[in-house]
TIVEX-821519 format. One line per 3 residues: their letters; for each residue x, y, z of C-alpha. Coordinates in Angstrom, 1 decimal. Example, Ala and Ser with C-alpha at 12.3 -4.5 7.8 and 13.67 -1.06 7.14 Angstrom:
as = 12.3 -4.5 7.8; 13.7 -1.1 7.1
END
This chain:
msv = 0.0 0.0 0.0; 1.4 3.4 -0.9; 2.0 6.3 1.3
lqn = -0.8 8.3 -0.4; -3.2 5.4 0.2; -2.2 5.2 4.0
aki = -2.7 8.9 4.3; -6.1 8.7 2.6; -7.3 6.0 5.0
avl = -5.9 8.0 8.1; -7.7 11.0 7.1; -10.9 9.0 6.4
gil = -10.7 7.6 10.0; -10.2 11.1 11.5; -13.1 12.5 9.7
ivi = -15.5 9.5 10.9; -14.4 10.2 14.5; -15.1 14.0 13.9
gfa = -18.4 13.1 12.6; -19.3 11.1 15.7; -18.0 13.8 18.0
ash = -20.1 16.5 16.1; -23.3 14.4 16.2; -22.9 13.5 20.0
ska = -22.0 17.0 20.9; -24.9 18.4 18.9; -27.2 16.2 21.0
has = -25.7 17.3 24.2; -25.9 20.9 23.2; -29.6 20.6 22.8
gqe = -30.0 19.1 26.3; -30.5 15.5 24.8; -28.4 12.4 24.7
ilt = -28.2 9.4 22.4; -28.3 5.7 23.1; -27.5 3.2 20.5
vag = -28.6 -0.3 20.8; -29.2 -3.4 18.6; -32.1 -5.7 19.6
gcf = -32.8 -7.8 16.4; -35.4 -6.3 14.1; -35.1 -2.6 14.2
wcv = -38.7 -2.1 13.4; -39.5 -3.8 16.7; -37.0 -1.8 18.9
ead = -38.1 1.5 17.3; -41.8 0.7 18.0; -40.9 -0.2 21.6
feg = -39.0 2.9 22.6; -41.0 5.6 20.6; -43.6 5.2 23.3
vdg = -41.3 5.9 26.2; -41.7 9.1 28.0; -38.7 11.3 27.5
vke = -37.7 9.7 24.3; -37.7 12.3 21.6; -36.8 10.2 18.5
vvs = -35.8 6.8 17.5; -34.2 6.1 14.1; -33.4 2.8 12.5
gyt = -30.0 2.1 10.8; -26.9 0.0 10.7; -23.6 0.1 12.8
ggn = -20.6 -1.9 13.8; -19.7 -3.1 10.3; -16.9 -2.6 7.7
ven = -18.9 -1.4 4.6; -19.8 2.2 3.9; -23.4 3.1 3.2
pty = -24.7 -0.5 3.5; -28.1 -1.3 2.1; -30.7 -3.4 3.9
kqv = -29.9 -6.4 1.5; -26.3 -6.3 2.1; -26.7 -6.2 5.9
trg = -29.2 -9.0 6.2; -27.3 -11.1 3.9; -24.4 -11.1 6.1
gtg = -20.7 -10.3 5.6; -20.8 -6.6 6.2; -20.4 -6.9 10.0
hye = -23.2 -4.5 10.7; -26.0 -4.8 13.3; -29.6 -3.6 12.7
avq = -29.5 -0.9 15.3; -31.5 2.1 16.4; -30.5 5.5 18.0
itf = -32.6 6.7 20.6; -32.5 10.5 21.3; -33.9 11.2 24.8
dpk = -34.1 14.0 27.5; -32.0 12.7 30.5; -34.2 15.1 32.7
ivt = -37.3 13.0 32.0; -35.8 9.5 31.4; -32.3 8.4 32.3
rda = -29.9 6.3 30.3; -30.0 3.7 33.1; -33.7 3.4 32.7
lla = -33.6 2.9 29.0; -30.8 0.4 29.3; -32.9 -1.6 31.9
kff = -35.8 -1.4 29.5; -33.5 -2.6 26.6; -32.2 -5.6 28.3
rsi = -35.6 -6.7 29.4; -37.1 -6.3 25.9; -34.8 -8.7 24.2
dpt = -33.4 -12.3 24.7; -29.8 -11.3 26.0; -28.9 -15.0 26.3
dsg = -28.9 -15.4 22.6; -25.8 -14.8 20.6; -26.8 -16.0 17.3
gqf = -29.7 -13.4 16.6; -33.0 -12.5 18.1; -36.1 -14.7 18.2
cdr = -37.0 -15.9 14.6; -34.3 -13.6 13.1; -30.9 -15.4 12.8
ges = -27.5 -14.2 11.7; -25.0 -11.5 12.5; -27.2 -8.5 11.6
yrs = -29.8 -9.5 14.2; -27.4 -9.9 17.2; -28.0 -7.7 20.2
avf = -25.5 -5.1 21.5; -25.1 -1.8 23.3; -22.8 0.9 21.8
yyn = -21.1 3.5 24.0; -19.4 6.7 23.0; -17.4 7.3 26.1
asq = -16.1 5.7 29.4; -19.2 7.0 31.3; -21.7 5.2 28.9
qsa = -19.6 2.2 29.0; -19.7 2.0 32.7; -23.4 2.6 32.7
aeq = -24.0 -0.2 30.2; -21.6 -2.6 32.3; -23.7 -1.9 35.4
eka = -27.1 -2.4 33.8; -25.9 -5.5 32.1; -24.7 -6.9 35.4
rae = -28.2 -6.1 37.0; -30.0 -7.7 34.1; -27.9 -10.8 34.5
kal = -28.6 -11.0 38.2; -32.4 -10.4 37.7; -32.5 -13.0 34.8
gqt = -30.3 -15.6 36.7; -28.7 -16.4 33.4; -25.6 -15.4 31.6
vvt = -26.1 -12.3 29.5; -24.1 -12.6 26.3; -25.1 -9.2 24.7
pll = -21.8 -7.3 24.1; -20.9 -3.8 24.8; -19.0 -2.2 22.1
pas = -17.4 1.1 21.3; -19.7 3.1 18.9; -18.8 3.3 15.3
rfy = -20.5 5.1 12.5; -24.2 4.9 12.3; -25.9 4.6 8.9
laa = -29.6 5.6 8.5; -31.8 2.9 7.1; -33.9 3.9 4.0
dyh = -37.0 5.9 4.7; -39.2 2.8 4.0; -37.8 1.3 7.3
qdy = -38.4 4.4 9.5; -41.6 4.2 11.5; -42.5 0.9 9.7
ykg = -44.6 -0.3 12.4; -47.2 2.5 11.8; -46.9 2.8 8.1
ssl = -50.1 2.8 5.8; -48.4 1.8 2.6; -49.5 -1.5 1.1
vlt = -47.0 -4.3 1.0; -47.0 -7.8 -0.2; -46.1 -10.3 2.6
rfg = -46.4 -14.1 3.1; -49.5 -13.3 4.9; -51.1 -11.6 1.8
pks = -51.2 -7.9 0.8; -51.3 -5.7 4.1; -50.6 -2.2 5.2
qss = -47.1 -1.8 6.6; -48.6 -1.5 10.2; -50.7 -4.8 9.9
ayk = -47.7 -6.6 8.2; -45.6 -5.5 11.2; -48.0 -6.8 13.7
ayr = -48.3 -10.1 11.8; -44.6 -10.5 11.5; -44.0 -9.7 15.2
kac = -46.5 -12.2 16.3; -45.1 -15.0 14.0; -41.5 -14.1 15.0
grd = -42.5 -15.0 18.7; -40.7 -12.0 20.1; -43.1 -11.0 22.7
erv = -43.8 -14.6 23.8; -40.1 -15.1 24.3; -39.6 -11.9 26.3
kel = -42.5 -12.6 28.5; -41.2 -16.2 29.2; -37.8 -14.7 30.1
wgs = -38.6 -11.6 32.0; -42.2 -12.0 33.1; -43.6 -8.9 34.8
qap = -40.3 -7.1 34.3; -40.8 -7.0 30.5; -41.6 -3.5 29.9
fvn = -43.3 -3.6 26.4; -45.3 -6.9 26.6; -48.8 -6.7 27.3
s = -50.0 -8.9 30.1
END
């Protein structure tokens, strides 16, 4: 590899780091913070957390991989290293990071390292991404609490944050979309297709089996 190529790679890495810092600083400047997590299908995680008091926005995307601007097909096919993930923007004066992390661990199967529920493969693995040492410590503490509460080993990794790529508009707020889509259940609106998918995937049943009354998003 030439000196010029090495220099380009170094500059690219610096620009990516600057981009992360700028995005994170912008959130703090507005009195808000960002929590980035992966919990299997990002439609489901987005749907769960958008209803939490103090959460301002949840967006779906991809992170943790080694391909720039990945597509949904690339990520779900595997090989890019990316997770389906969400970024949760929240007001820490209303809801704390610890509270959101507690909800996150109790809304997934943190004992499963091969995916989540019916969705298998690297893109559907769970993870928590941290931007600094304070966030890492908070995630470690909540992971330990979740493991103690569950009484089983929690395998969800805690990883340093890397570039987050927004998923296509089609995936944002999919759970409440009205567009007609063709599914294995027949033609349905996006919201109906989402409900059918979530039920068939067994997400809520497994979460309730694991967490019982501690599950924050499962109807009793």
